[in-house]
N, C-alpha and C positions, 0 to 999 in steps of 0.2 A: 351678865354682860360678857363675862369671860367665856362662858360656854358658847354663846352665840358667835363670838368672833372666831373661836376655835373651829366651830363647824363651818363657818364661811371659808376659812383658810383651807380646811381639808377639801371642801368641795372644789375650790379653785385649783388646788394641787391635783385633784383627781381628774378634772377636766383637762389640765395641762398634760397629765400622763396619757389620757385617752387621745388627745390631739397628736402627741408625740408618737403614740402607737399607730395612729391612723396614717401619719406622715411616713412612719417607718414601713408600714404595710404598702403604702403607695409607692415608696421608693423601691422596695423589694419587687413589687409588681412591674415597675418600669424597667428595673434591671433584668428581670427574668424575661420580659416580653420585648424589651428594646423599644417600647412605645411610651411616649410621654402622656398621650391621651389614649386610654383604653376603652372608653365608652362615651356615648353621647352625653352622659350625665357630667362627666369631667369638664368637657368643653364642646358643646354641640357644633359650633362653627368649625373649630379645628378638627374635630373627629370626622365630620362629613367631608371636609376638604381633603383630609388625609386618606379617607376611604376611597374617594373618587380618584385621587392620585395613585393610590395603591392598585386599584382596578385598572387604571390606564397603564401603569407600569407592568402589571401582569399581562395585559394585552400586547404591549410592546415586546415583552420578553417572549411571548408565544410567537409573535411575528418574527422576532430575531431568530428563534429556534428554527422556525419554518424556513427562513432565508438561509440559515446555516446548512440545514438539511438539503435545500435546493442547490446551494453552492456545491456541496459535496457531490450531489447527483450529477450536476453539470460537469464538475471536475472528472468524475468517473467516466461520464459519457465522452468528454473531450479526450481523455486518455485512451478510451476505446477507439475513438475515431482516429486519433493519431497513430495508434498501433495498427489499425486497419489500413490507413494510408501508407504507412511504412511497408506493410505486407504487400499492398497493391503495387507499390513502387518496386519492391523486390521481384514480384511476379512479372511486372511489366519488363523489368530489366532482363529477366530470364527469358521471357517470350521474345523480346527484341534480339537477344543474343542468339536464340534458337533460329529466329526468322532470318537474321542477317549473317548468321555464322556460315562461313563458306569454307570449302576445302579446295585444294588445287584440282585442276581438271585431271581426272584419272587417265590411265593408259587406254588405248583403243580396246584392249581385251575386256575392260570393264563394261563398255557399251556393247560389245559383241555378245556378251551374256544377256544383256537386257533386251536387245532386239531379237535374239533367238535365231533359229535356223532359217526362218522366212524373212529375216532382215539383213541389213548390211551396214557396216560402218566404213565410210569412204573418206579418203584424204587426197585423192588425185582426180583430175578431170576424167580420165578413162574409167576409174572405179565408179564415179558418180554416174556417168552415162550408162555403163553396163548395168548398174543396179536399177536405174529407172527403166531401161529397156526390158530387162528381164522380169519386171513386175514385182520386185522385192516389196514386202508389205511395209516395213519401217526402214527408212534410210536415214541414218544419222551422219550428218556432215561433221567430220572431225578436222578442225582447222579451217583455213581459208583456201578455197579452190578457185582458181582462175581458169575459166573455160576458154579464154582467148577470144578470137574472132569467130563468132558462130554464124556468120553470114551464109555459109554453105551448108552447115549441118543443122541449123535451127536451134531452138532452145530445148528445154527439158519438158516433155509431155508426160504427165503423170498417168499411171494406170488406175483402174478402179480400186477404191479403198486404200490407196497408197499414201503414206505419210512421209513427208520430207521435212526433217526436223534438225535442230541443232542440239548441242550437248545440254544446254540449260532446260530443254524439254524434260530431261530426266532428273534434274536437281539444280541446286544453286551452287555453282562452283566459282571460286575466285579466279578471275581472268576469263570466266565464261562469257562475259558480255562482249559480243563482237568476235568471239573465238570461232564461231561457226559462220562462214560466209561463202557466198557464191558471187562471182563477178564475171562480166563478159562485155564484149563490144560487138557491134552489128552495123551493117550498112544496107540491110534488106528491109523492105516495107512489110507491114502486116505480120510482124513476128512478135514474139514475147520471150522473155528470159525463161519464165515458167508458164506452161500451158496446162490448164485443167479442163479436160473435156469429158472426164468420167466422174461418176458420183462417189461420195464418201471420202474425198481426199482432204488432207490436212497439210497446210504449210505453216510451220511454227518455229519460233526462236532462231531466226536466221537474219543475217545482214546481207542485203542484196544490193549490188552495185552494177548498174547497167547503163551503157551509152550507145545510142543509136543515132547514126549520122545521116540517115535517109532524109531527103528534103520533101518528098511527097509520099503519102501513105502513112497510116498510123503505125505506131509501135508502142509496146507496153512492157511493163516489168512482170506483173502477174496477171494473166488473162484467164477468166473463168467463164465458160460458155457451154450452152446446150440445154435443151428441155429436159427437166428431171434431174439435172446435175445439182447436187448439194455439196457444199464444201465449207470448211472452217479455215479461218485465217486468224493468227494470233501472234503477238510479240514479234513483230517484224520491224526491221530498221532498213528503210529503202532510200537509196540515193540514186538519182537518175538524171542523165542529160539526154533530152529527146528533141531532135532538131526538126521534126516534121512540121508542116504547116497545117496539119489536120489534128483533130482532137485525139490525144493519147493520155495514158494515165499510169500511175503506179499500180492501182488495182482497177482492171477493166472487167466489168461484170456484164454479160450480155446473153441474149438468146434464151430467155426464160429460165435462167439458172437462179439458184438460191444460195446465199452466202451469209454465214454468221461471223462477225468480226468481234474478237475478244482480246483481253490483255492490254499491254502497253505497246503502241505502235507509233513509229516515227517515220514520216514521209517527207522527203525533200526533192522537189522536181524543178529542174531548170529547163526553160525552152518555151517558145510561143505555143499557145493552145495546150499547154501541159496541165494535167489535173492530178489531184490526189486520188480521188475515187470517181470513176465514170460508170454509171449504171444506165443500161440502155436495152430496151426490148422486153417488156413485161417480166422483169426480174424482181426478186424479193431480197432485200438486204436488211439484216438486223444487227445493229451495233449494240451489244448487250453485256451483261455480267460486269457492270461497272467499269467498262473498258475506258481507256484513256488514249485519245488519238491526237497527235500533233502533226498537222499538215502545213507545209510551207511550199508555195509555188512562186516562181519568178518568171515573168515573161508576158508578152502581149496576149490578151484573152486567156490568161491562166485562171484556173479555178480550183477551189478547194474540193467541193463535191458537186458533180453534175448528175442529177436524177432525171431521166428522160424516158419518153415513149412508153407510157402506161406502166411504169415500174413503181414499186413501193419501197420507201426507205423509212425504217423505224429507228430513231435514236432513243434508246430505252432509258428508263429511270436509273439514275446513278452514273450515267455516262458523262464524261467530260470530253468535249470536242473543241480543240483549239485550231483555228484556221488563220493563216497569214498568207495573203496574196499581194503581189506587187506587179505593176505594169499597166499599160493602157488597157482599159476595159476589163480589168481584173475583177473577179467577184468571188464571194465566199461560198454561198449556197445557192445553186441554180436548180429550179424544178420546172420542167417543161413538158408539153405535149401529153396532157392527161396523166402525168405522173403525180404521185402523192408522197409527201414527206411529213411524217409525224415527229414532233419533238415532244416527248412525253414528260409527264410530271416528274420533277426533281432531276431532270437532265439539264446539263449546262452547255450552252454553245457560245463560244467566244470567237468573234470574227474581227480581223483587222484587214482592211483592203485599202491599198494606196495606189495612186496613179490616175491618169486622166480618165474620167468617167468610171472610176472604180465604184463598185456597189457591194453592199453587204449581203442582202438576201433578195433574190429575184424569183418571181413566179411568172410563167410565160405560157401562152397557148393552152389554156384550160388546165394548167398545172395547179395543184392545191398544196398549200403549206399550212399545217395546223400546229400552232404553238400552244400546247395544252396548259391547263391550270397548274401553277407551281413550277412550270418550266422557267428557266432563266436564260435569256439571250442578251449578250453584251456585244454591241457592234460599234466599231470605230472606223469611219471611212474618211479618205482624203481624196477629194476631187469629184464626188458625186453623192448619190442618195444612200441611205442606209437600208431602206426597204422599198421595193418597187414591184408593181404588178401591172401586166399589160397583156393584151390580146386574150381576153376572156379568162384571165387567171383569178384565183381566189387565195387570199391569205386570212386565216382566222387566228386572232390573237386573244388568248385567254390567260396567258402567263405574264411574266415580267420582262419588260424590254428596257434596257439601258443603252441609249444610243447617243453617239457623238459624231457629227459630220462637220467637216470644214467648209461646206457650202451651206446655202440656205435650205436645201432640200433635206427633209427628214423622212417622210413617207410620201411616195409618189404614185399616182395612178396615170397610166398612159391614156392619151386622148383617143386611142383606137377604140375604146368603148368595151362594155361587157366585163369590166374588171371590178373586183370587189376586195376591199380590205375591211374585215369585220373586227371591231374592237369590242370584245365581250365584257360583261360586267365584272368579271374577276381579273381583268387585265390591269397591269400596272405599267405605265409608260411615263 
């Protein structure tokens, strides 16, 4: 009995030691792995739950790493963009500084070198007349010249390929704006301050001030006329008082001539029947090179642009044309007698007309106005219609029209018949 009890006790102690050793091994494994459950045998439910959570955590960690990497990439790109923006700002500032940087108007000798032996730099009325008469190739007006009363002597008639320019034609000088000017008064009909009858002429960067007191017969500031005559006009500032009861204009273009209008031009005309630009007699006029024109007229029957008698007017892409007219029967754009006016794509025409029977755009006597696709026309009238066609005229609208009229009339067709206003599919009204 004693041996049996001893053997049982030894077996019990051995099992206990084995259990302790197993628990010790399990504890060491948990300590080394950091896992309470290392296999499905230990605890299937906990093991597979932990395994799924571990896999999910690994996925989330991978996503977190990818997000961190993406954030760093975005930060790097943002820093690059900010650096580029700062560089662009610096470049823009430098460009603007270069573009707007001005220097005082140099002495006459500076321009004398630029115009050369065939040119002249003039600062008196006598010098100006002599240079024009002798046919100097480039005449630079240095300062403001008053020709006085030109009733007896007439205006300035340019020779072939002659350039009459101001100092800013040669550069951007502080105080150069309005520095070069020509002024005169007159009481004779059918005259002009500047007459262009020869081809290849240029009138540029000048302030022109002209007053004509004649009551009958037209008078003009710049007149360009003659078959085959081609002339350029740019950067003019025109002020005029014209008293005639006939149509006259700041720019009078006639008799089969061709004119290119460029740059920034400001026109202010006072007087009945006064106009900014008058085109008459199979002429061709192109307002181009992203020119900007501001035309203001005051008086009965005053007009911004009159295109007449089989002439063609092209308001090219990028041009901005602003017209303000006031007075009885004032109108912005008038096209008549088989003339054609094209307002091209991406050109902008802004018209304000006020006064009794004032009108924005008129086509008359077989005249044709084409407002092409993507052209923009803004019209505000007080007293009459915005767009009118009569006596077999045609207006084709393919662009965008923004119109405001203080009367009930918006688009009007005369009862005389044969008139057409076509609103095409691309039009916006």
